[in-house]
C-alpha positions in Angstrom: -5.5 -2.5 -1.2 -4.1 -3.6 2.1 -4.5 -1.9 5.6 -1.8 -1.6 8.3 -3.3 0.3 11.1 -3.4 3.9 9.8 -1.5 2.9 6.5 -3.0 2.0 3.3 -0.8 0.2 0.3 -2.6 0.0 -2.8 -2.1 -0.8 -6.7 -3.7 1.2 -9.5 -3.1 -1.7 -12.1 -2.6 0.9 -14.7 0.4 0.6 -17.4 3.1 0.1 -15.0 1.1 -0.7 -11.8 2.1 2.1 -9.6 2.4 1.2 -5.9 1.3 3.9 -3.2 1.7 4.2 0.4 -0.8 6.5 2.2 -0.8 7.7 5.8 -4.3 7.4 7.0 -3.9 8.8 10.8 -5.8 12.0 9.8 -8.6 10.6 7.5 -9.8 14.0 6.4 -6.3 14.8 5.3 -4.7 11.5 3.8 -1.0 12.0 3.1 0.9 10.0 0.5 4.2 8.6 1.9 5.6 7.2 -1.4 5.0 5.5 -4.4 7.1 3.2 -6.8 6.5 1.9 -10.3 7.2 -1.7 -11.2 6.2 -3.3 -14.3 3.8 -6.1 -13.9 3.5 -5.9 -10.2 0.8 -8.4 -9.5 0.7 -9.0 -5.5 0.2 -6.3 -3.0 2.3 -7.0 0.3 0.9 -9.4 2.7 0.5 -8.7 6.4 3.5 -9.8 8.6 2.7 -12.8 10.7 3.0 -12.9 14.4 5.9 -15.1 15.7 4.3 -18.7 15.9 1.2 -17.7 14.1 
């Protein structure tokens, strides 16, 4: 799982490795923003680096 402020991105590693994006602005009511299925998805997205960092 990766956290980007109020966004969580996670992979379940089941069969076709679904990738989910979840809005956590209201933690009592998380909202699924989208999902994608990719065979053998191994890596989670890395946070973007600041210029010069």
